[in-house]
Biotite code that builds the C-alpha atoms (Angstrom):
import biotite.structure as struc

atoms = struc.array([
    struc.Atom([26.693, -13.285, -7.825], chain_id="A", res_id=1, res_name="MET", atom_name="CA", element="C"),
    struc.Atom([24.395, -15.145, -10.162], chain_id="A", res_id=2, res_name="ASN", atom_name="CA", element="C"),
    struc.Atom([21.172, -13.241, -9.549], chain_id="A", res_id=3, res_name="LYS", atom_name="CA", element="C"),
    struc.Atom([20.020, -9.812, -10.681], chain_id="A", res_id=4, res_name="VAL", atom_name="CA", element="C"),
    struc.Atom([16.992, -8.114, -9.119], chain_id="A", res_id=5, res_name="TYR", atom_name="CA", element="C"),
    struc.Atom([15.441, -5.243, -11.074], chain_id="A", res_id=6, res_name="LEU", atom_name="CA", element="C"),
    struc.Atom([13.543, -2.777, -8.918], chain_id="A", res_id=7, res_name="ILE", atom_name="CA", element="C"),
    struc.Atom([11.739, 0.479, -9.618], chain_id="A", res_id=8, res_name="GLY", atom_name="CA", element="C"),
    struc.Atom([8.314, 2.008, -9.976], chain_id="A", res_id=9, res_name="PHE", atom_name="CA", element="C"),
    struc.Atom([5.639, 0.363, -12.115], chain_id="A", res_id=10, res_name="MET", atom_name="CA", element="C"),
    struc.Atom([6.034, 1.111, -15.794], chain_id="A", res_id=11, res_name="GLY", atom_name="CA", element="C"),
    struc.Atom([9.790, 1.822, -15.841], chain_id="A", res_id=12, res_name="VAL", atom_name="CA", element="C"),
    struc.Atom([10.602, -1.257, -17.925], chain_id="A", res_id=13, res_name="GLY", atom_name="CA", element="C"),
    struc.Atom([11.698, -3.873, -15.395], chain_id="A", res_id=14, res_name="LYS", atom_name="CA", element="C"),
    struc.Atom([10.121, -6.744, -17.336], chain_id="A", res_id=15, res_name="SER", atom_name="CA", element="C"),
    struc.Atom([11.307, -5.673, -20.795], chain_id="A", res_id=16, res_name="SER", atom_name="CA", element="C"),
    struc.Atom([14.840, -4.968, -19.619], chain_id="A", res_id=17, res_name="ILE", atom_name="CA", element="C"),
    struc.Atom([14.851, -8.123, -17.489], chain_id="A", res_id=18, res_name="GLY", atom_name="CA", element="C"),
    struc.Atom([13.936, -10.382, -20.407], chain_id="A", res_id=19, res_name="LYS", atom_name="CA", element="C"),
    struc.Atom([16.688, -8.931, -22.573], chain_id="A", res_id=20, res_name="LYS", atom_name="CA", element="C"),
    struc.Atom([19.252, -9.044, -19.754], chain_id="A", res_id=21, res_name="LEU", atom_name="CA", element="C"),
    struc.Atom([18.427, -12.674, -18.954], chain_id="A", res_id=22, res_name="ALA", atom_name="CA", element="C"),
    struc.Atom([18.794, -13.594, -22.607], chain_id="A", res_id=23, res_name="GLN", atom_name="CA", element="C"),
    struc.Atom([22.178, -11.835, -22.837], chain_id="A", res_id=24, res_name="GLU", atom_name="CA", element="C"),
    struc.Atom([23.459, -13.500, -19.657], chain_id="A", res_id=25, res_name="LEU", atom_name="CA", element="C"),
    struc.Atom([22.026, -16.916, -20.505], chain_id="A", res_id=26, res_name="GLY", atom_name="CA", element="C"),
    struc.Atom([19.952, -16.756, -17.304], chain_id="A", res_id=27, res_name="TYR", atom_name="CA", element="C"),
    struc.Atom([16.346, -17.623, -16.566], chain_id="A", res_id=28, res_name="ASN", atom_name="CA", element="C"),
    struc.Atom([13.900, -14.751, -16.230], chain_id="A", res_id=29, res_name="PHE", atom_name="CA", element="C"),
    struc.Atom([11.199, -14.411, -13.577], chain_id="A", res_id=30, res_name="ILE", atom_name="CA", element="C"),
    struc.Atom([8.645, -11.622, -13.547], chain_id="A", res_id=31, res_name="ASP", atom_name="CA", element="C"),
    struc.Atom([7.204, -11.679, -10.013], chain_id="A", res_id=32, res_name="LEU", atom_name="CA", element="C"),
    struc.Atom([3.851, -10.334, -11.218], chain_id="A", res_id=33, res_name="ASP", atom_name="CA", element="C"),
    struc.Atom([3.541, -13.066, -13.847], chain_id="A", res_id=34, res_name="ASP", atom_name="CA", element="C"),
    struc.Atom([4.717, -15.695, -11.356], chain_id="A", res_id=35, res_name="ALA", atom_name="CA", element="C"),
    struc.Atom([2.068, -14.521, -8.883], chain_id="A", res_id=36, res_name="PHE", atom_name="CA", element="C"),
    struc.Atom([-0.726, -14.736, -11.444], chain_id="A", res_id=37, res_name="GLU", atom_name="CA", element="C"),
    struc.Atom([0.416, -18.159, -12.600], chain_id="A", res_id=38, res_name="LYS", atom_name="CA", element="C"),
    struc.Atom([0.737, -19.583, -9.084], chain_id="A", res_id=39, res_name="LYS", atom_name="CA", element="C"),
    struc.Atom([-2.533, -18.202, -7.708], chain_id="A", res_id=40, res_name="TYR", atom_name="CA", element="C"),
    struc.Atom([-4.501, -18.362, -10.977], chain_id="A", res_id=41, res_name="LYS", atom_name="CA", element="C"),
    struc.Atom([-5.887, -14.839, -10.572], chain_id="A", res_id=42, res_name="ILE", atom_name="CA", element="C"),
    struc.Atom([-4.877, -11.485, -12.016], chain_id="A", res_id=43, res_name="SER", atom_name="CA", element="C"),
    struc.Atom([-3.166, -9.118, -9.613], chain_id="A", res_id=44, res_name="ILE", atom_name="CA", element="C"),
    struc.Atom([-5.867, -6.549, -10.344], chain_id="A", res_id=45, res_name="HIS", atom_name="CA", element="C"),
    struc.Atom([-8.606, -9.022, -9.334], chain_id="A", res_id=46, res_name="ARG", atom_name="CA", element="C"),
    struc.Atom([-6.596, -10.218, -6.314], chain_id="A", res_id=47, res_name="PHE", atom_name="CA", element="C"),
    struc.Atom([-6.332, -6.617, -5.048], chain_id="A", res_id=48, res_name="PHE", atom_name="CA", element="C"),
    struc.Atom([-10.095, -6.160, -5.447], chain_id="A", res_id=49, res_name="GLU", atom_name="CA", element="C"),
    struc.Atom([-10.912, -9.406, -3.686], chain_id="A", res_id=50, res_name="LYS", atom_name="CA", element="C"),
    struc.Atom([-8.241, -9.700, -0.972], chain_id="A", res_id=51, res_name="TYR", atom_name="CA", element="C"),
    struc.Atom([-6.444, -6.356, -0.711], chain_id="A", res_id=52, res_name="GLY", atom_name="CA", element="C"),
    struc.Atom([-2.873, -5.175, -0.944], chain_id="A", res_id=53, res_name="GLU", atom_name="CA", element="C"),
    struc.Atom([-1.672, -6.507, 2.412], chain_id="A", res_id=54, res_name="GLU", atom_name="CA", element="C"),
    struc.Atom([-2.264, -10.172, 1.562], chain_id="A", res_id=55, res_name="LEU", atom_name="CA", element="C"),
    struc.Atom([-0.890, -9.602, -1.929], chain_id="A", res_id=56, res_name="PHE", atom_name="CA", element="C"),
    struc.Atom([2.366, -8.224, -0.512], chain_id="A", res_id=57, res_name="ARG", atom_name="CA", element="C"),
    struc.Atom([2.699, -11.159, 1.893], chain_id="A", res_id=58, res_name="GLU", atom_name="CA", element="C"),
    struc.Atom([2.314, -13.718, -0.901], chain_id="A", res_id=59, res_name="LEU", atom_name="CA", element="C"),
    struc.Atom([4.526, -11.669, -3.210], chain_id="A", res_id=60, res_name="GLU", atom_name="CA", element="C"),
    struc.Atom([7.272, -11.708, -0.574], chain_id="A", res_id=61, res_name="TYR", atom_name="CA", element="C"),
    struc.Atom([7.013, -15.497, -0.351], chain_id="A", res_id=62, res_name="GLN", atom_name="CA", element="C"),
    struc.Atom([7.492, -15.682, -4.123], chain_id="A", res_id=63, res_name="LEU", atom_name="CA", element="C"),
    struc.Atom([10.480, -13.356, -3.874], chain_id="A", res_id=64, res_name="LEU", atom_name="CA", element="C"),
    struc.Atom([12.148, -15.496, -1.204], chain_id="A", res_id=65, res_name="THR", atom_name="CA", element="C"),
    struc.Atom([11.704, -18.570, -3.394], chain_id="A", res_id=66, res_name="SER", atom_name="CA", element="C"),
    struc.Atom([14.016, -16.917, -5.957], chain_id="A", res_id=67, res_name="THR", atom_name="CA", element="C"),
    struc.Atom([16.871, -16.904, -3.441], chain_id="A", res_id=68, res_name="PHE", atom_name="CA", element="C"),
    struc.Atom([17.295, -20.640, -4.025], chain_id="A", res_id=69, res_name="LYS", atom_name="CA", element="C"),
    struc.Atom([17.555, -20.304, -7.813], chain_id="A", res_id=70, res_name="ILE", atom_name="CA", element="C"),
    struc.Atom([20.855, -19.790, -9.627], chain_id="A", res_id=71, res_name="SER", atom_name="CA", element="C"),
    struc.Atom([21.425, -17.802, -12.801], chain_id="A", res_id=72, res_name="ASN", atom_name="CA", element="C"),
    struc.Atom([18.261, -15.741, -12.731], chain_id="A", res_id=73, res_name="VAL", atom_name="CA", element="C"),
    struc.Atom([17.090, -12.211, -13.476], chain_id="A", res_id=74, res_name="VAL", atom_name="CA", element="C"),
    struc.Atom([14.039, -11.182, -11.441], chain_id="A", res_id=75, res_name="VAL", atom_name="CA", element="C"),
    struc.Atom([11.742, -8.271, -12.301], chain_id="A", res_id=76, res_name="ALA", atom_name="CA", element="C"),
    struc.Atom([10.088, -7.325, -9.020], chain_id="A", res_id=77, res_name="THR", atom_name="CA", element="C"),
    struc.Atom([6.792, -5.552, -8.519], chain_id="A", res_id=78, res_name="GLY", atom_name="CA", element="C"),
    struc.Atom([7.081, -1.811, -7.937], chain_id="A", res_id=79, res_name="GLY", atom_name="CA", element="C"),
    struc.Atom([6.251, -2.124, -4.241], chain_id="A", res_id=80, res_name="GLY", atom_name="CA", element="C"),
    struc.Atom([8.021, -5.405, -3.512], chain_id="A", res_id=81, res_name="THR", atom_name="CA", element="C"),
    struc.Atom([10.958, -3.560, -1.952], chain_id="A", res_id=82, res_name="VAL", atom_name="CA", element="C"),
    struc.Atom([8.883, -2.033, 0.867], chain_id="A", res_id=83, res_name="CYS", atom_name="CA", element="C"),
    struc.Atom([7.782, -5.186, 2.613], chain_id="A", res_id=84, res_name="TYR", atom_name="CA", element="C"),
    struc.Atom([9.562, -7.214, 5.250], chain_id="A", res_id=85, res_name="HIS", atom_name="CA", element="C"),
    struc.Atom([13.308, -7.049, 4.599], chain_id="A", res_id=86, res_name="ASP", atom_name="CA", element="C"),
    struc.Atom([12.959, -7.511, 0.852], chain_id="A", res_id=87, res_name="ALA", atom_name="CA", element="C"),
    struc.Atom([15.712, -5.042, -0.069], chain_id="A", res_id=88, res_name="MET", atom_name="CA", element="C"),
    struc.Atom([18.156, -6.416, 2.468], chain_id="A", res_id=89, res_name="GLY", atom_name="CA", element="C"),
    struc.Atom([17.493, -9.961, 1.327], chain_id="A", res_id=90, res_name="GLN", atom_name="CA", element="C"),
    struc.Atom([17.807, -9.107, -2.363], chain_id="A", res_id=91, res_name="MET", atom_name="CA", element="C"),
    struc.Atom([21.071, -7.286, -1.677], chain_id="A", res_id=92, res_name="ASN", atom_name="CA", element="C"),
    struc.Atom([22.398, -10.360, 0.144], chain_id="A", res_id=93, res_name="LEU", atom_name="CA", element="C"),
    struc.Atom([21.356, -12.704, -2.646], chain_id="A", res_id=94, res_name="ASN", atom_name="CA", element="C"),
    struc.Atom([22.230, -10.800, -5.800], chain_id="A", res_id=95, res_name="GLY", atom_name="CA", element="C"),
    struc.Atom([22.849, -7.533, -7.590], chain_id="A", res_id=96, res_name="LEU", atom_name="CA", element="C"),
    struc.Atom([19.985, -5.075, -7.138], chain_id="A", res_id=97, res_name="THR", atom_name="CA", element="C"),
    struc.Atom([19.435, -2.543, -9.900], chain_id="A", res_id=98, res_name="VAL", atom_name="CA", element="C"),
    struc.Atom([17.149, 0.461, -9.405], chain_id="A", res_id=99, res_name="TYR", atom_name="CA", element="C"),
    struc.Atom([15.673, 1.531, -12.736], chain_id="A", res_id=100, res_name="LEU", atom_name="CA", element="C"),
    struc.Atom([15.014, 5.210, -12.087], chain_id="A", res_id=101, res_name="LYS", atom_name="CA", element="C"),
    struc.Atom([12.646, 7.387, -14.091], chain_id="A", res_id=102, res_name="MET", atom_name="CA", element="C"),
    struc.Atom([11.303, 10.901, -13.463], chain_id="A", res_id=103, res_name="PRO", atom_name="CA", element="C"),
    struc.Atom([7.670, 11.193, -12.364], chain_id="A", res_id=104, res_name="VAL", atom_name="CA", element="C"),
    struc.Atom([6.644, 12.748, -15.694], chain_id="A", res_id=105, res_name="GLY", atom_name="CA", element="C"),
    struc.Atom([8.016, 9.785, -17.615], chain_id="A", res_id=106, res_name="GLY", atom_name="CA", element="C"),
    struc.Atom([6.183, 7.349, -15.352], chain_id="A", res_id=107, res_name="ILE", atom_name="CA", element="C"),
    struc.Atom([2.892, 9.246, -15.806], chain_id="A", res_id=108, res_name="VAL", atom_name="CA", element="C"),
    struc.Atom([3.275, 9.161, -19.596], chain_id="A", res_id=109, res_name="GLU", atom_name="CA", element="C"),
    struc.Atom([3.912, 5.415, -19.583], chain_id="A", res_id=110, res_name="ARG", atom_name="CA", element="C"),
    struc.Atom([1.061, 4.599, -17.214], chain_id="A", res_id=111, res_name="LEU", atom_name="CA", element="C"),
    struc.Atom([-1.707, 6.821, -18.605], chain_id="A", res_id=112, res_name="LYS", atom_name="CA", element="C"),
    struc.Atom([-2.847, 4.204, -21.086], chain_id="A", res_id=113, res_name="ASN", atom_name="CA", element="C"),
    struc.Atom([-2.397, 0.991, -19.075], chain_id="A", res_id=114, res_name="VAL", atom_name="CA", element="C"),
    struc.Atom([-4.395, 1.756, -15.935], chain_id="A", res_id=115, res_name="GLN", atom_name="CA", element="C"),
    struc.Atom([-6.755, -1.208, -16.273], chain_id="A", res_id=116, res_name="ARG", atom_name="CA", element="C"),
    struc.Atom([-3.841, -3.578, -15.644], chain_id="A", res_id=117, res_name="LYS", atom_name="CA", element="C"),
    struc.Atom([-2.495, -1.676, -12.635], chain_id="A", res_id=118, res_name="ARG", atom_name="CA", element="C"),
    struc.Atom([-4.683, -1.953, -9.521], chain_id="A", res_id=119, res_name="PRO", atom_name="CA", element="C"),
    struc.Atom([-3.096, 0.941, -7.648], chain_id="A", res_id=120, res_name="LEU", atom_name="CA", element="C"),
    struc.Atom([-3.938, 3.427, -10.410], chain_id="A", res_id=121, res_name="ILE", atom_name="CA", element="C"),
    struc.Atom([-7.148, 2.082, -11.978], chain_id="A", res_id=122, res_name="THR", atom_name="CA", element="C"),
    struc.Atom([-9.761, 4.741, -12.702], chain_id="A", res_id=123, res_name="GLY", atom_name="CA", element="C"),
    struc.Atom([-7.593, 7.734, -11.825], chain_id="A", res_id=124, res_name="LYS", atom_name="CA", element="C"),
    struc.Atom([-7.543, 10.888, -13.940], chain_id="A", res_id=125, res_name="ASN", atom_name="CA", element="C"),
    struc.Atom([-4.170, 12.398, -14.832], chain_id="A", res_id=126, res_name="GLU", atom_name="CA", element="C"),
    struc.Atom([-3.984, 14.608, -11.716], chain_id="A", res_id=127, res_name="THR", atom_name="CA", element="C"),
    struc.Atom([-4.911, 11.728, -9.412], chain_id="A", res_id=128, res_name="GLU", atom_name="CA", element="C"),
    struc.Atom([-2.440, 9.499, -11.239], chain_id="A", res_id=129, res_name="LEU", atom_name="CA", element="C"),
    struc.Atom([0.318, 12.079, -10.760], chain_id="A", res_id=130, res_name="LEU", atom_name="CA", element="C"),
    struc.Atom([-0.491, 12.471, -7.058], chain_id="A", res_id=131, res_name="ASN", atom_name="CA", element="C"),
    struc.Atom([-0.570, 8.696, -6.511], chain_id="A", res_id=132, res_name="THR", atom_name="CA", element="C"),
    struc.Atom([2.778, 8.263, -8.247], chain_id="A", res_id=133, res_name="ILE", atom_name="CA", element="C"),
    struc.Atom([4.395, 11.085, -6.267], chain_id="A", res_id=134, res_name="ILE", atom_name="CA", element="C"),
    struc.Atom([3.069, 9.728, -2.951], chain_id="A", res_id=135, res_name="GLU", atom_name="CA", element="C"),
    struc.Atom([4.073, 6.125, -3.629], chain_id="A", res_id=136, res_name="ARG", atom_name="CA", element="C"),
    struc.Atom([7.443, 7.103, -5.056], chain_id="A", res_id=137, res_name="LEU", atom_name="CA", element="C"),
    struc.Atom([8.193, 9.209, -1.969], chain_id="A", res_id=138, res_name="ASP", atom_name="CA", element="C"),
    struc.Atom([7.415, 6.193, 0.245], chain_id="A", res_id=139, res_name="ASN", atom_name="CA", element="C"),
    struc.Atom([9.463, 3.775, -1.857], chain_id="A", res_id=140, res_name="ARG", atom_name="CA", element="C"),
    struc.Atom([12.475, 5.950, -2.640], chain_id="A", res_id=141, res_name="LEU", atom_name="CA", element="C"),
    struc.Atom([14.426, 5.109, 0.551], chain_id="A", res_id=142, res_name="PRO", atom_name="CA", element="C"),
    struc.Atom([14.151, 1.425, -0.394], chain_id="A", res_id=143, res_name="TYR", atom_name="CA", element="C"),
    struc.Atom([15.013, 1.989, -4.051], chain_id="A", res_id=144, res_name="TYR", atom_name="CA", element="C"),
    struc.Atom([18.099, 3.931, -2.966], chain_id="A", res_id=145, res_name="GLN", atom_name="CA", element="C"),
    struc.Atom([19.415, 0.826, -1.176], chain_id="A", res_id=146, res_name="MET", atom_name="CA", element="C"),
    struc.Atom([20.035, -0.814, -4.560], chain_id="A", res_id=147, res_name="ALA", atom_name="CA", element="C"),
    struc.Atom([23.532, -1.865, -5.542], chain_id="A", res_id=148, res_name="GLY", atom_name="CA", element="C"),
    struc.Atom([23.346, 0.336, -8.627], chain_id="A", res_id=149, res_name="ILE", atom_name="CA", element="C"),
    struc.Atom([20.974, 3.001, -9.935], chain_id="A", res_id=150, res_name="THR", atom_name="CA", element="C"),
    struc.Atom([20.394, 3.566, -13.639], chain_id="A", res_id=151, res_name="LEU", atom_name="CA", element="C"),
    struc.Atom([18.365, 6.382, -15.162], chain_id="A", res_id=152, res_name="ASP", atom_name="CA", element="C"),
    struc.Atom([16.149, 4.774, -17.790], chain_id="A", res_id=153, res_name="VAL", atom_name="CA", element="C"),
    struc.Atom([14.812, 7.869, -19.496], chain_id="A", res_id=154, res_name="ILE", atom_name="CA", element="C"),
    struc.Atom([16.412, 8.745, -22.841], chain_id="A", res_id=155, res_name="ASP", atom_name="CA", element="C"),
    struc.Atom([18.626, 5.665, -22.929], chain_id="A", res_id=156, res_name="ILE", atom_name="CA", element="C"),
    struc.Atom([18.047, 2.647, -25.105], chain_id="A", res_id=157, res_name="ASP", atom_name="CA", element="C"),
    struc.Atom([17.547, -0.833, -23.755], chain_id="A", res_id=158, res_name="MET", atom_name="CA", element="C"),
    struc.Atom([20.739, -2.212, -25.293], chain_id="A", res_id=159, res_name="THR", atom_name="CA", element="C"),
    struc.Atom([22.885, 0.327, -23.440], chain_id="A", res_id=160, res_name="GLU", atom_name="CA", element="C"),
    struc.Atom([21.031, -0.309, -20.169], chain_id="A", res_id=161, res_name="LEU", atom_name="CA", element="C"),
    struc.Atom([21.554, -4.051, -20.506], chain_id="A", res_id=162, res_name="VAL", atom_name="CA", element="C"),
    struc.Atom([25.258, -3.532, -21.242], chain_id="A", res_id=163, res_name="GLU", atom_name="CA", element="C"),
    struc.Atom([25.657, -1.351, -18.136], chain_id="A", res_id=164, res_name="ARG", atom_name="CA", element="C"),
    struc.Atom([23.957, -3.946, -15.939], chain_id="A", res_id=165, res_name="ILE", atom_name="CA", element="C"),
    struc.Atom([26.049, -6.755, -17.430], chain_id="A", res_id=166, res_name="LYS", atom_name="CA", element="C"),
    struc.Atom([29.218, -4.771, -16.724], chain_id="A", res_id=167, res_name="LYS", atom_name="CA", element="C"),
    struc.Atom([28.238, -4.237, -13.067], chain_id="A", res_id=168, res_name="GLU", atom_name="CA", element="C"),
    struc.Atom([27.136, -7.848, -12.744], chain_id="A", res_id=169, res_name="HIS", atom_name="CA", element="C"),
    struc.Atom([30.466, -9.159, -14.021], chain_id="A", res_id=170, res_name="ASN", atom_name="CA", element="C"),
    struc.Atom([32.592, -6.976, -11.723], chain_id="A", res_id=171, res_name="GLU", atom_name="CA", element="C"),
])
């Protein structure tokens, strides 16, 4: 397998870990959110405001499927990518899927100060943020649990996480 797909809720570190993992493996790195913004020349936040989540997810899925043709790549998916079409099944067929798991409290702490960049949580107070995270996480968990491996990302440094993923990838 020459592809690694990092999945998990927004803010768990998919992009940061993905960049380091790609560098260690000598692979290319694709952040689906960045790829979306580059291709469509609009921020995801603005796209959500203008066109809504449904169209975003459709176009995001098309971007995801384009990665199936690329070799030697690490892909950081969007937090909700896994829930649409057969994204999880397709990622599992095409590469190693890694669920980066973090407790709700850790996610809230990471997201409190970056709301303006995250359309699903913009303008929410801490209670609303917590409720949104719990609701979305409950909906996404069955998909996340389909991953090839699950790694808890709280209280573990990035180097160790990358080493664990590399070990699984090479087996």
